[in-house]
Backbone as ProteinMPNN parsed JSONL, in Angstrom:
{"seq_chain_A": "MSSWTIIQQSLPMFEKGFVLTLWLSLIGIVGSIIVGLIVSLLQYFKVPILHQIASIYVEVSRNTPLLIQLFFLYYAFPVIGIKLGAELCGIIGLIFLGGSYMAEGFTGGFNGVSKGQLESGKAIGLSGFQLARYIVFPQGFSLSVPAMAANIIFLIKETSIFTVIAIPELTNTALDLIGMYYRSNEYLFVLVVAYAIILIPLSIILTLLEKRVRYGSFGN", "coords_chain_A": {"N_chain_A": [[-6.757, 38.782, -10.007], [-8.204, 37.085, -7.294], [-6.824, 34.956, -4.709], [-8.639, 33.091, -3.704], [-10.481, 32.872, -5.796], [-8.883, 31.72, -7.759], [-8.343, 29.263, -6.547], [-10.951, 28.188, -6.443], [-11.491, 27.903, -9.189], [-9.728, 25.914, -9.834], [-10.644, 23.657, -8.609], [-12.351, 21.684, -9.981], [-10.433, 20.237, -11.538], [-8.73, 19.293, -9.545], [-10.527, 17.701, -8.222], [-10.874, 15.542, -9.987], [-8.27, 14.508, -9.923], [-8.194, 13.816, -7.242], [-10.133, 11.77, -7.019], [-8.962, 9.873, -8.726], [-6.565, 9.373, -7.365], [-7.542, 8.197, -5.008], [-8.709, 5.886, -6.116], [-6.55, 4.523, -7.364], [-4.985, 4.153, -5.094], [-6.646, 2.499, -3.545], [-6.827, 0.117, -5.111], [-4.113, -0.541, -5.191], [-3.516, -0.899, -2.457], [-5.236, -3.02, -1.663], [-4.288, -5.011, -3.408], [-1.655, -5.144, -2.48], [-1.996, -6.116, 0.132], [-3.016, -8.666, -0.39], [-0.878, -9.847, -1.861], [1.115, -9.57, 0.082], [0.148, -11.211, 2.173], [0.221, -13.763, 0.969], [2.979, -14.025, 0.381], [4.106, -13.802, 2.973], [3.026, -16.042, 4.266], [4.16, -18.079, 2.752], [6.81, -17.708, 3.474], [6.651, -18.059, 6.246], [5.831, -20.732, 6.618], [7.858, -21.888, 5.308], [7.836, -22.943, 2.619], [9.09, -25.178, 0.278], [11.448, -23.988, -2.094], [9.631, -21.937, -3.026], [9.577, -20.235, -0.812], [12.143, -19.208, -0.785], [12.143, -17.775, -3.183], [10.198, -15.906, -2.515], [11.517, -14.536, -0.479], [13.63, -13.347, -1.885], [12.15, -11.663, -3.556], [11.06, -9.887, -1.617], [13.388, -8.639, -0.645], [14.42, -7.405, -2.984], [12.291, -5.708, -3.696], [11.932, -4.042, -1.398], [14.359, -2.762, -1.297], [14.666, -1.17, -3.501], [13.808, 1.955, -4.899], [10.425, 3.195, -5.366], [10.245, 4.974, -7.452], [12.275, 4.162, -9.27], [11.32, 1.63, -9.874], [8.934, 2.3, -11.211], [9.947, 3.706, -13.444], [11.269, 1.582, -14.667], [9.132, -0.151, -15.32], [7.592, 1.501, -16.994], [9.282, 2.607, -18.956], [11.314, 0.753, -19.61], [10.143, -1.758, -20.13], [8.698, -1.458, -22.635], [10.835, -1.643, -24.432], [11.367, -4.326, -24.633], [9.147, -5.133, -25.851], [6.831, -5.05, -24.307], [4.254, -3.11, -23.583], [2.824, -0.998, -21.312], [0.062, 0.779, -19.921], [0.109, 4.02, -18.274], [-1.329, 4.201, -15.825], [-1.719, 1.505, -15.188], [0.934, 0.713, -14.867], [1.521, 2.233, -12.608], [-0.175, 1.035, -10.681], [0.811, -1.614, -10.658], [3.439, -1.124, -9.816], [2.958, -0.023, -7.267], [1.749, -2.169, -5.945], [3.813, -4.042, -6.144], [5.804, -2.844, -4.578], [4.366, -2.346, -2.177], [3.496, -4.915, -1.467], [5.747, -6.229, -0.453], [6.329, -4.758, 1.866], [3.964, -5.146, 3.301], [4.168, -7.915, 3.57], [6.354, -8.179, 5.308], [5.264, -7.018, 7.58], [3.099, -8.763, 8.121], [4.522, -11.124, 8.509], [5.873, -10.547, 10.862], [3.657, -10.449, 12.564], [2.684, -13.099, 12.347], [4.833, -14.487, 13.387], [4.528, -13.811, 15.974], [2.629, -15.427, 17.026], [1.862, -17.815, 19.474], [4.111, -20.456, 20.025], [3.379, -22.64, 21.439], [0.68, -22.981, 20.882], [0.771, -23.759, 18.244], [2.105, -26.198, 18.476], [0.214, -27.589, 19.933], [-1.829, -27.68, 18.069], [-0.665, -29.277, 16.114], [-0.436, -31.582, 17.577], [-3.034, -32.509, 17.807], [-3.489, -33.304, 15.311], [-3.807, -31.449, 13.199], [-3.472, -30.272, 9.866], [-0.935, -28.589, 7.843], [-2.249, -26.586, 6.38], [-4.6, -26.333, 7.881], [-3.548, -25.451, 10.297], [-2.625, -22.949, 9.489], [-5.047, -21.75, 8.759], [-6.75, -21.822, 11.064], [-5.241, -21.126, 13.311], [-2.681, -19.704, 12.91], [-3.23, -17.678, 10.93], [-5.642, -16.135, 11.852], [-4.816, -15.08, 14.409], [-2.262, -14.035, 13.846], [-2.864, -12.144, 11.881], [-4.342, -10.242, 13.315], [-2.337, -9.34, 15.068], [-0.802, -8.084, 13.217], [-2.031, -5.763, 12.484], [-1.231, -3.045, 13.357], [1.191, -2.652, 11.846], [0.198, -3.017, 9.269], [-1.587, -0.885, 9.085], [0.157, 1.323, 9.183], [1.532, 0.869, 6.806], [-0.503, 1.203, 4.927], [-1.035, 3.969, 5.047], [1.479, 4.847, 4.231], [1.576, 3.85, 1.558], [-0.461, 5.292, 0.299], [0.609, 7.862, 0.361], [2.795, 7.407, -1.267], [1.701, 7.444, -3.799], [2.045, 9.933, -4.839], [4.372, 9.904, -6.266], [3.693, 8.959, -8.685], [3.495, 10.943, -10.497], [5.759, 11.131, -12.068], [5.423, 9.496, -14.233], [3.429, 10.695, -15.519], [0.779, 10.293, -14.59], [-2.372, 11.574, -13.908], [-2.791, 12.231, -11.043], [-3.222, 13.684, -7.737], [-0.804, 15.173, -7.078], [0.42, 15.452, -9.583], [-1.555, 16.931, -10.883], [-1.468, 19.34, -9.425], [1.18, 20.2, -10.035], [0.977, 20.506, -12.81], [-0.877, 22.626, -12.999], [0.533, 24.632, -11.674], [2.652, 24.916, -13.461], [1.295, 25.941, -15.659], [-0.01, 28.314, -14.775], [1.489, 29.589, -12.84], [0.952, 29.968, -10.09], [1.84, 29.008, -7.415], [1.451, 28.952, -4.584], [-1.351, 28.861, -4.101], [-2.153, 26.492, -5.439], [-0.573, 24.54, -4.247], [-1.525, 24.733, -1.688], [-4.15, 23.722, -1.995], [-3.441, 21.13, -2.715], [-2.222, 20.162, -0.353], [-4.42, 20.286, 1.397], [-6.133, 18.459, 0.142], [-4.748, 15.987, 0.405], [-4.767, 15.911, 3.18], [-7.479, 15.608, 3.701], [-7.845, 13.023, 2.855], [-5.941, 11.515, 4.378], [-5.988, 12.199, 7.159], [-8.624, 11.531, 8.339], [-8.524, 8.771, 7.705], [-6.247, 7.965, 9.097], [-7.114, 8.349, 11.723], [-9.207, 6.475, 11.867], [-7.762, 4.077, 11.439], [-6.106, 4.148, 13.687], [-7.985, 3.851, 15.758], [-8.854, 1.309, 15.088], [-6.505, -0.15, 15.562], [-6.352, 0.144, 18.353], [-8.639, -1.228, 19.179], [-8.036, -3.794, 18.367], [-5.739, -4.237, 19.872], [-6.645, -4.186, 22.528], [-8.406, -6.209, 22.487], [-11.175, -5.907, 21.935], [-12.946, -6.573, 19.967], [-16.08, -7.6, 19.025], [-17.143, -7.217, 21.5]], "CA_chain_A": [[-7.623, 37.675, -9.591], [-7.909, 36.721, -5.916], [-6.378, 33.58, -4.476], [-9.816, 32.233, -3.536], [-11.028, 32.623, -7.132], [-7.969, 30.767, -8.418], [-8.582, 27.964, -5.92], [-12.256, 27.712, -6.9], [-11.401, 27.497, -10.596], [-8.9, 24.705, -9.953], [-11.266, 22.536, -7.897], [-12.763, 20.548, -10.839], [-9.274, 19.43, -11.905], [-8.279, 18.598, -8.341], [-11.509, 16.656, -7.919], [-10.531, 14.378, -10.819], [-7.041, 13.951, -9.364], [-8.552, 13.247, -5.939], [-10.81, 10.49, -7.262], [-7.989, 8.939, -9.293], [-5.648, 9.002, -6.287], [-8.246, 7.237, -4.153], [-8.921, 4.641, -6.851], [-5.259, 3.854, -7.496], [-4.571, 3.743, -3.748], [-7.471, 1.364, -3.127], [-6.383, -1.087, -5.829], [-2.747, -0.844, -4.753], [-3.515, -1.395, -1.07], [-5.844, -4.359, -1.659], [-3.318, -5.905, -4.052], [-0.495, -5.3, -1.586], [-2.38, -6.985, 1.241], [-3.109, -10.036, -0.918], [0.493, -10.311, -2.138], [1.827, -9.661, 1.354], [-0.306, -12.395, 2.896], [0.749, -14.954, 0.298], [4.44, -14.07, 0.57], [4.431, -14.059, 4.376], [2.697, -17.438, 4.582], [5.202, -18.903, 2.121], [8.013, -17.597, 4.296], [6.414, -18.591, 7.595], [5.795, -22.192, 6.576], [9.067, -22.319, 4.599], [7.463, -23.796, 1.487], [10.31, -25.399, -0.514], [11.712, -23.174, -3.287], [8.792, -20.731, -3.069], [9.915, -19.272, 0.248], [13.364, -18.518, -1.216], [11.714, -16.798, -4.189], [9.498, -14.854, -1.781], [12.528, -13.744, 0.238], [14.327, -12.528, -2.894], [11.203, -10.603, -3.942], [10.978, -8.899, -0.541], [14.634, -7.871, -0.605], [14.5, -6.552, -4.181], [11.247, -4.684, -3.642], [12.16, -3.09, -0.307], [15.634, -2.059, -1.455], [14.666, -0.324, -4.7], [12.779, 2.99, -4.769], [9.271, 3.105, -6.253], [10.569, 5.768, -8.644], [13.028, 3.31, -10.199], [10.404, 0.574, -10.326], [8.024, 2.88, -12.203], [10.729, 3.945, -14.655], [11.526, 0.291, -15.296], [7.875, -0.637, -15.899], [7.037, 2.4, -18.012], [10.216, 2.915, -20.035], [12.15, -0.387, -19.998], [9.328, -2.837, -20.682], [8.439, -1.307, -24.082], [12.016, -2.042, -25.197], [11.272, -5.769, -24.886], [7.854, -5.389, -26.484], [5.705, -5.035, -23.361], [3.854, -1.716, -23.374], [1.776, -0.881, -20.307], [-0.431, 2.127, -19.688], [0.69, 4.666, -17.097], [-2.056, 3.839, -14.613], [-1.413, 0.104, -14.887], [2.301, 0.71, -14.319], [1.436, 2.752, -11.25], [-0.79, 0.015, -9.826], [1.764, -2.73, -10.52], [4.544, -0.646, -8.99], [2.505, 0.141, -5.882], [1.558, -3.509, -5.387], [5.14, -4.661, -6.035], [6.453, -2.264, -3.401], [3.556, -2.531, -0.977], [3.416, -6.316, -1.106], [6.897, -6.604, 0.371], [6.169, -4.146, 3.185], [2.889, -5.866, 3.968], [4.683, -9.237, 3.911], [7.173, -8.061, 6.514], [4.357, -6.779, 8.7], [2.374, -9.999, 8.414], [5.478, -12.094, 9.049], [6.054, -10.196, 12.27], [2.46, -10.877, 13.29], [2.633, -14.566, 12.398], [5.878, -14.947, 14.309], [4.085, -13.517, 17.331], [1.7, -16.476, 17.477], [2.499, -18.71, 20.442], [4.562, -21.756, 19.523], [2.639, -23.666, 22.151], [-0.577, -23.232, 20.174], [1.102, -24.529, 17.046], [2.4, -27.57, 18.894], [-1.06, -28.203, 20.311], [-2.54, -27.965, 16.826], [-0.033, -30.447, 15.488], [-0.696, -32.757, 18.421], [-4.385, -33.026, 17.554], [-3.548, -33.769, 13.932], [-4.114, -30.425, 12.197], [-2.53, -30.174, 8.753], [-0.341, -27.27, 7.694], [-3.3, -25.663, 5.938], [-5.501, -26.093, 9.014], [-2.818, -24.605, 11.245], [-2.637, -21.589, 8.943], [-6.414, -21.214, 8.731], [-7.413, -21.713, 12.355], [-4.377, -20.632, 14.381], [-1.695, -18.7, 12.51], [-3.799, -16.528, 10.216], [-6.488, -15.234, 12.646], [-4.068, -14.362, 15.445], [-1.187, -13.271, 13.218], [-3.441, -10.991, 11.186], [-4.648, -9.242, 14.346], [-1.075, -8.763, 15.532], [-0.198, -7.332, 12.115], [-2.823, -4.571, 12.166], [-0.467, -1.788, 13.422], [2.101, -2.545, 10.696], [-0.623, -2.863, 8.074], [-2.11, 0.48, 9.099], [1.252, 2.222, 8.796], [1.822, 0.646, 5.385], [-1.589, 1.789, 4.14], [-0.753, 5.412, 4.967], [2.697, 4.966, 3.421], [1.28, 3.598, 0.144], [-1.239, 6.416, -0.228], [1.546, 8.975, 0.127], [3.674, 7.051, -2.376], [1.059, 7.716, -5.091], [2.528, 11.22, -5.345], [5.492, 9.639, -7.18], [3.132, 8.619, -9.997], [3.6, 12.099, -11.401], [6.908, 10.971, -12.963], [4.984, 8.836, -15.47], [2.314, 11.513, -16.025], [-0.56, 9.905, -14.133], [-2.95, 12.831, -13.404], [-3.289, 12.199, -9.667], [-3.229, 14.993, -7.084], [0.461, 15.902, -7.213], [0.586, 15.796, -10.994], [-2.506, 18.009, -11.158], [-0.92, 20.575, -8.852], [2.351, 20.617, -10.807], [0.518, 20.987, -14.118], [-1.494, 23.943, -12.824], [1.616, 25.577, -11.367], [3.382, 25.137, -14.704], [0.49, 26.735, -16.598], [-0.485, 29.611, -14.274], [2.503, 30.158, -11.941], [0.382, 30.331, -8.783], [2.205, 27.83, -6.626], [0.898, 28.963, -3.229], [-2.75, 28.438, -4.115], [-2.299, 25.097, -5.86], [0.036, 23.685, -3.221], [-2.464, 24.741, -0.566], [-5.211, 22.758, -2.319], [-2.826, 19.795, -2.677], [-2.069, 19.779, 1.056], [-5.765, 20.061, 1.945], [-6.662, 17.226, -0.464], [-4.128, 14.845, 1.077], [-5.226, 15.91, 4.575], [-8.843, 15.058, 3.693], [-7.716, 11.562, 2.725], [-5.081, 10.845, 5.346], [-6.314, 12.425, 8.573], [-9.694, 10.612, 8.787], [-8.061, 7.384, 7.599], [-5.315, 7.739, 10.2], [-7.919, 8.229, 12.944], [-9.903, 5.184, 11.795], [-6.786, 3.009, 11.631], [-5.67, 4.197, 15.087], [-9.055, 3.24, 16.542], [-8.813, -0.126, 14.795], [-5.361, -0.702, 16.288], [-6.677, 0.084, 19.778], [-9.615, -2.294, 19.387], [-7.314, -5.076, 18.239], [-4.78, -4.353, 20.975], [-7.314, -4.46, 23.798], [-9.283, -7.363, 22.327], [-12.572, -5.523, 22.136], [-13.801, -6.978, 18.87], [-17.202, -8.461, 19.378], [-17.647, -6.936, 22.847]], "C_chain_A": [[-7.213, 37.212, -8.185], [-7.501, 35.254, -5.801], [-7.57, 32.629, -4.359], [-10.447, 31.887, -4.883], [-10.187, 31.597, -7.882], [-8.197, 29.36, -7.864], [-9.909, 27.373, -6.4], [-12.196, 27.195, -8.339], [-10.622, 26.193, -10.768], [-9.581, 23.466, -9.369], [-11.743, 21.392, -8.8], [-11.597, 19.645, -11.249], [-8.756, 18.646, -10.71], [-9.249, 17.485, -7.952], [-11.219, 15.387, -8.713], [-9.269, 13.701, -10.29], [-7.284, 13.26, -8.034], [-9.171, 11.86, -6.112], [-9.822, 9.453, -7.793], [-6.996, 8.468, -8.233], [-6.279, 7.971, -5.363], [-8.375, 5.882, -4.829], [-7.619, 3.847, -6.976], [-4.762, 3.346, -6.139], [-5.327, 2.504, -3.303], [-7.015, 0.069, -3.789], [-5.0, -1.51, -5.347], [-2.705, -1.435, -3.361], [-4.095, -2.801, -0.996], [-4.885, -5.379, -2.275], [-2.117, -6.17, -3.168], [-0.8, -6.231, -0.434], [-2.441, -8.442, 0.785], [-1.717, -10.616, -1.161], [1.263, -10.51, -0.833], [1.445, -10.89, 2.158], [0.286, -13.674, 2.292], [2.244, -15.107, 0.562], [4.797, -14.415, 2.013], [4.113, -15.489, 4.787], [3.714, -18.394, 3.965], [6.475, -18.886, 2.963], [7.829, -18.256, 5.663], [6.468, -20.113, 7.612], [6.96, -22.789, 5.785], [8.748, -23.334, 3.49], [8.686, -23.955, 0.586], [10.32, -24.577, -1.799], [10.927, -21.855, -3.257], [9.169, -19.738, -1.978], [11.235, -18.565, -0.057], [13.039, -17.44, -2.253], [11.035, -15.606, -3.505], [10.496, -13.949, -1.057], [13.3, -12.834, -0.713], [13.433, -11.368, -3.334], [11.153, -9.499, -2.892], [12.222, -8.021, -0.521], [14.753, -6.91, -1.794], [13.514, -5.403, -4.089], [11.547, -3.624, -2.593], [13.422, -2.262, -0.502], [15.776, -1.327, -2.784], [13.545, 0.704, -4.574], [11.622, 2.768, -5.755], [9.524, 3.873, -7.552], [11.278, 4.917, -9.69], [12.144, 2.193, -10.742], [9.446, 1.09, -11.4], [8.738, 3.161, -13.518], [10.949, 2.638, -15.412], [10.272, -0.22, -15.998], [7.453, 0.188, -17.117], [7.956, 2.595, -19.213], [11.021, 1.698, -20.513], [11.33, -1.509, -20.632], [9.014, -2.676, -22.168], [9.61, -1.729, -24.962], [11.97, -3.532, -25.535], [9.873, -6.147, -25.402], [6.655, -5.437, -25.562], [5.358, -3.586, -23.047], [2.654, -1.671, -22.438], [1.347, 0.571, -20.176], [0.123, 2.693, -18.398], [-0.013, 4.236, -15.809], [-1.79, 2.389, -14.213], [-0.01, -0.029, -14.313], [2.297, 1.186, -12.869], [0.883, 1.725, -10.278], [0.174, -1.137, -9.582], [2.922, -2.324, -9.607], [4.164, -0.533, -7.528], [2.315, -1.219, -5.21], [2.903, -4.209, -5.186], [5.864, -4.151, -4.792], [5.682, -2.595, -2.131], [3.483, -3.976, -0.523], [4.553, -6.743, -0.196], [6.796, -6.012, 1.775], [5.067, -4.833, 3.972], [3.374, -7.25, 4.416], [5.51, -9.189, 5.188], [6.302, -7.833, 7.744], [3.601, -8.029, 9.107], [3.296, -11.056, 9.017], [5.746, -11.825, 10.525], [4.871, -10.632, 13.116], [2.386, -12.382, 13.43], [3.668, -15.128, 13.366], [5.509, -14.693, 15.777], [3.093, -14.527, 17.879], [2.454, -17.472, 18.361], [2.867, -20.048, 19.818], [3.806, -22.905, 20.196], [1.325, -24.006, 21.462], [-0.334, -24.045, 18.904], [1.382, -25.991, 17.399], [1.124, -28.3, 19.284], [-1.862, -28.582, 19.074], [-1.978, -29.186, 16.118], [-0.368, -31.722, 16.26], [-2.082, -33.346, 18.177], [-4.594, -33.357, 16.075], [-3.924, -32.741, 12.888], [-3.045, -30.42, 11.116], [-1.94, -28.77, 8.711], [-1.369, -26.229, 7.285], [-4.239, -25.317, 7.089], [-4.838, -25.233, 10.085], [-2.851, -23.145, 10.792], [-4.021, -20.969, 9.071], [-6.967, -20.926, 10.12], [-6.559, -21.101, 13.464], [-3.511, -19.461, 13.921], [-2.359, -17.467, 11.905], [-4.65, -15.623, 11.104], [-5.707, -14.408, 13.664], [-2.966, -13.49, 14.844], [-1.701, -12.037, 12.513], [-3.773, -9.879, 12.176], [-3.387, -8.55, 14.84], [-0.42, -7.876, 14.481], [-0.904, -6.007, 11.824], [-2.021, -3.262, 12.288], [0.472, -1.59, 12.235], [1.319, -2.326, 9.414], [-1.167, -1.446, 7.973], [-1.043, 1.487, 8.659], [1.572, 2.086, 7.315], [0.74, 1.232, 4.485], [-1.365, 3.285, 3.959], [0.451, 5.663, 4.063], [2.392, 4.828, 1.93], [0.46, 4.727, -0.47], [-0.322, 7.595, -0.532], [2.484, 8.687, -1.048], [3.035, 7.306, -3.746], [1.512, 9.059, -5.678], [3.676, 11.044, -6.34], [4.986, 9.301, -8.58], [3.258, 9.757, -11.0], [4.747, 11.948, -12.401], [6.545, 10.233, -14.246], [3.646, 9.438, -15.937], [0.924, 10.957, -15.713], [-1.179, 11.142, -13.476], [-3.576, 12.722, -12.022], [-3.088, 13.577, -9.04], [-1.947, 15.794, -7.307], [0.696, 16.332, -8.651], [-0.334, 16.939, -11.391], [-1.975, 19.337, -10.651], [0.264, 21.089, -9.662], [1.97, 21.142, -12.187], [-0.062, 22.388, -14.013], [-0.446, 25.006, -12.505], [2.4, 25.907, -12.621], [2.629, 26.024, -15.682], [0.229, 28.154, -16.096], [0.434, 30.268, -13.248], [1.919, 30.674, -10.625], [0.603, 29.163, -7.819], [1.555, 27.804, -5.247], [-0.519, 28.402, -3.188], [-2.884, 26.944, -4.424], [-1.669, 24.134, -4.86], [-0.846, 23.626, -1.975], [-3.585, 23.721, -0.788], [-4.675, 21.329, -2.242], [-2.699, 19.293, -1.242], [-3.429, 19.452, 1.667], [-6.34, 18.741, 1.427], [-6.07, 15.986, 0.206], [-4.567, 14.753, 2.539], [-6.63, 15.309, 4.679], [-8.809, 13.538, 3.593], [-7.067, 10.951, 3.956], [-5.491, 11.031, 6.805], [-7.474, 11.54, 9.048], [-9.258, 9.142, 8.758], [-7.133, 7.04, 8.754], [-6.068, 7.557, 11.515], [-8.618, 6.871, 12.994], [-8.941, 4.024, 12.07], [-6.253, 2.974, 13.067], [-6.706, 3.558, 16.004], [-9.079, 1.724, 16.341], [-7.676, -0.798, 15.544], [-5.682, -0.869, 17.766], [-7.662, -1.043, 20.062], [-8.943, -3.664, 19.305], [-6.415, -5.287, 19.454], [-5.469, -4.763, 22.277], [-8.379, -5.546, 23.667], [-10.749, -7.05, 22.485], [-13.474, -5.873, 20.977], [-14.884, -7.92, 19.405], [-17.738, -8.206, 20.767], [-18.839, -5.992, 22.758]], "O_chain_A": [[-6.035, 36.977, -7.918], [-7.794, 34.433, -6.672], [-7.523, 31.502, -4.851], [-10.893, 30.76, -5.096], [-10.72, 30.715, -8.556], [-8.239, 28.387, -8.617], [-9.978, 26.188, -6.727], [-12.789, 26.165, -8.658], [-10.834, 25.458, -11.733], [-9.136, 22.344, -9.612], [-11.565, 20.229, -8.438], [-11.75, 18.424, -11.302], [-8.387, 17.479, -10.836], [-8.841, 16.454, -7.418], [-11.308, 14.283, -8.176], [-9.2, 12.475, -10.216], [-6.66, 12.243, -7.73], [-8.783, 10.904, -5.44], [-9.838, 8.298, -7.367], [-6.627, 7.294, -8.207], [-5.638, 6.992, -4.98], [-8.176, 4.846, -4.194], [-7.594, 2.642, -6.724], [-4.194, 2.258, -6.041], [-4.74, 1.572, -2.754], [-6.837, -0.95, -3.122], [-4.748, -2.694, -5.121], [-1.945, -2.369, -3.103], [-3.523, -3.677, -0.348], [-4.692, -6.47, -1.736], [-1.617, -7.293, -3.112], [0.038, -7.05, -0.056], [-1.975, -9.34, 1.486], [-1.411, -11.727, -0.728], [1.974, -11.501, -0.668], [2.303, -11.54, 2.755], [0.781, -14.545, 3.006], [2.714, -16.187, 0.922], [5.689, -15.228, 2.253], [4.85, -16.086, 5.572], [4.084, -19.396, 4.576], [7.132, -19.912, 3.142], [8.731, -18.922, 6.171], [7.071, -20.713, 8.502], [7.055, -24.003, 5.607], [9.315, -24.425, 3.439], [9.267, -22.953, 0.168], [9.311, -24.489, -2.499], [11.503, -20.783, -3.442], [9.09, -18.528, -2.19], [11.429, -17.427, 0.373], [13.585, -16.338, -2.21], [11.267, -14.453, -3.867], [10.326, -12.73, -1.032], [13.588, -11.685, -0.381], [13.895, -10.234, -3.467], [11.199, -8.315, -3.227], [12.122, -6.8, -0.394], [15.136, -5.752, -1.632], [13.86, -4.255, -4.371], [11.427, -2.43, -2.87], [13.545, -1.176, 0.066], [16.875, -0.912, -3.154], [12.434, 0.349, -4.179], [11.819, 2.221, -6.84], [9.068, 3.466, -8.62], [10.917, 4.949, -10.866], [12.213, 1.852, -11.923], [9.18, 0.398, -12.383], [8.198, 2.886, -14.589], [10.833, 2.589, -16.637], [10.339, -0.672, -17.141], [7.017, -0.354, -18.133], [7.491, 2.732, -20.345], [11.372, 1.616, -21.69], [11.79, -2.145, -21.581], [9.056, -3.662, -22.904], [9.41, -2.128, -26.109], [12.463, -3.956, -26.58], [9.479, -7.313, -25.388], [5.566, -5.824, -25.986], [6.091, -2.912, -22.323], [1.601, -2.235, -22.733], [2.163, 1.483, -20.303], [0.558, 1.945, -17.524], [0.646, 3.941, -14.812], [-1.652, 2.086, -13.028], [0.21, -0.797, -13.377], [2.978, 0.62, -12.014], [1.409, 1.559, -9.177], [0.341, -1.587, -8.449], [3.332, -3.088, -8.734], [4.942, -0.898, -6.647], [2.676, -1.398, -4.047], [3.11, -4.888, -4.18], [6.462, -4.928, -4.048], [6.25, -3.06, -1.143], [3.415, -4.244, 0.676], [4.35, -7.529, 0.729], [7.132, -6.673, 2.757], [5.212, -5.076, 5.17], [3.034, -7.706, 5.508], [5.382, -10.059, 6.05], [6.565, -8.382, 8.814], [3.473, -8.326, 10.294], [2.903, -11.792, 9.922], [5.834, -12.75, 11.333], [5.038, -11.119, 14.234], [2.065, -12.894, 14.502], [3.418, -16.108, 14.068], [6.093, -15.275, 16.691], [2.753, -14.491, 19.062], [3.554, -17.909, 18.022], [2.044, -20.692, 19.167], [3.618, -23.977, 19.621], [0.9, -25.162, 21.45], [-1.133, -24.908, 18.542], [0.945, -26.903, 16.698], [0.969, -29.488, 19.0], [-2.487, -29.642, 19.017], [-2.719, -30.017, 15.594], [-0.556, -32.791, 15.679], [-2.278, -34.552, 18.324], [-5.707, -33.65, 15.639], [-4.326, -33.113, 11.786], [-1.856, -30.548, 11.407], [-2.376, -27.876, 9.437], [-1.355, -25.108, 7.793], [-4.627, -24.162, 7.259], [-5.486, -24.39, 10.705], [-3.072, -22.234, 11.589], [-4.155, -19.804, 9.446], [-7.591, -19.886, 10.331], [-7.098, -20.608, 14.455], [-3.595, -18.363, 14.471], [-2.082, -16.342, 12.32], [-4.404, -14.417, 11.118], [-5.9, -13.198, 13.777], [-2.758, -12.354, 15.272], [-1.051, -10.992, 12.539], [-3.514, -8.707, 11.905], [-3.363, -7.332, 15.012], [0.409, -7.024, 14.802], [-0.428, -5.218, 11.008], [-2.119, -2.425, 11.39], [0.547, -0.495, 11.677], [1.728, -1.537, 8.562], [-1.201, -0.871, 6.885], [-1.314, 2.386, 7.863], [1.851, 3.079, 6.644], [1.04, 1.709, 3.391], [-1.489, 3.808, 2.851], [0.442, 6.574, 3.235], [2.897, 5.608, 1.123], [0.664, 5.08, -1.631], [-0.463, 8.248, -1.567], [2.917, 9.607, -1.742], [3.744, 7.378, -4.749], [1.374, 9.289, -6.879], [3.928, 11.926, -7.161], [5.745, 9.348, -9.547], [3.139, 9.549, -12.208], [4.721, 12.566, -13.465], [7.266, 10.325, -15.239], [2.858, 8.8, -16.635], [-0.005, 11.138, -16.5], [-0.572, 11.711, -12.569], [-4.741, 13.07, -11.834], [-2.811, 14.541, -9.754], [-2.004, 16.965, -7.682], [1.124, 17.458, -8.904], [0.064, 17.82, -12.153], [-2.022, 20.343, -11.359], [0.347, 22.283, -9.947], [2.563, 22.102, -12.679], [0.229, 23.246, -14.846], [-0.519, 26.132, -12.996], [2.776, 27.06, -12.828], [3.239, 26.772, -16.446], [0.241, 29.099, -16.884], [0.178, 31.397, -12.83], [2.354, 31.705, -10.112], [-0.327, 28.439, -7.464], [1.148, 26.739, -4.783], [-0.842, 27.568, -2.342], [-3.628, 26.225, -3.757], [-2.178, 23.032, -4.652], [-0.908, 22.603, -1.293], [-3.926, 22.955, 0.113], [-5.363, 20.427, -1.765], [-3.027, 18.144, -0.948], [-3.572, 18.454, 2.373], [-6.96, 17.992, 2.182], [-6.795, 15.048, 0.537], [-4.722, 13.656, 3.077], [-6.933, 14.587, 5.63], [-9.646, 12.851, 4.179], [-7.58, 9.982, 4.517], [-5.352, 10.105, 7.604], [-7.334, 10.857, 10.063], [-9.577, 8.37, 9.662], [-7.22, 5.952, 9.324], [-5.702, 6.71, 12.33], [-8.623, 6.202, 14.027], [-9.257, 3.11, 12.831], [-5.98, 1.9, 13.603], [-6.356, 2.812, 16.919], [-9.292, 0.96, 17.282], [-7.848, -1.883, 16.098], [-5.338, -1.884, 18.372], [-7.537, -1.736, 21.072], [-9.251, -4.57, 20.08], [-6.343, -6.39, 19.997], [-4.947, -5.581, 23.034], [-9.154, -5.786, 24.593], [-11.493, -7.82, 23.092], [-14.652, -5.514, 20.985], [-14.618, -8.882, 20.126], [-18.676, -8.876, 21.2], [-19.415, -5.627, 23.782]]}, "name": "protein", "num_of_chains": 1, "seq": "MSSWTIIQQSLPMFEKGFVLTLWLSLIGIVGSIIVGLIVSLLQYFKVPILHQIASIYVEVSRNTPLLIQLFFLYYAFPVIGIKLGAELCGIIGLIFLGGSYMAEGFTGGFNGVSKGQLESGKAIGLSGFQLARYIVFPQGFSLSVPAMAANIIFLIKETSIFTVIAIPELTNTALDLIGMYYRSNEYLFVLVVAYAIILIPLSIILTLLEKRVRYGSFGN"}
């Protein structure tokens, strides 16, 4: 049987893994951005107690591998009576990890906002919420786009680790097929192409977005 025939026969399985990878990545990235924004704002405005909790979360999340986090969610939680499905564990793990990286990126952007603008806002009587809404968030978010873009690519690639808890995403699909039919070259080739289809266009789009933000061309 030719390599092309083997690749063609495997495409339906890879298609399912492709769709699942995109879906899990999308949920994980959106969740990470939301968590990251909340955590970074808590840290930026030094909300009593909550900003210390946020800092501990960031340190724990960034200094433990996603692999260990997934093992903990999937294998340790059932011991205390909490049983989660594999896909839910994957999403929670991705958001837990991604939220901390996004938070660091957003914090860097927020810290880049001119202190003079904050002082001016306070001088005209803006509340903390108004400062965040009208000054810190719009400008800080724009400054955070490069870090956010890098984290998005990073999180999509991290979905390959989901194979350790048997989520049938792209990498797991390739490994299963290799285990059944021993044709590693063909299946790894499809795996590389599948990730390239996701990551290369996305990388180009995010690079263009970074350039537009950097040169202030939004709305021009």
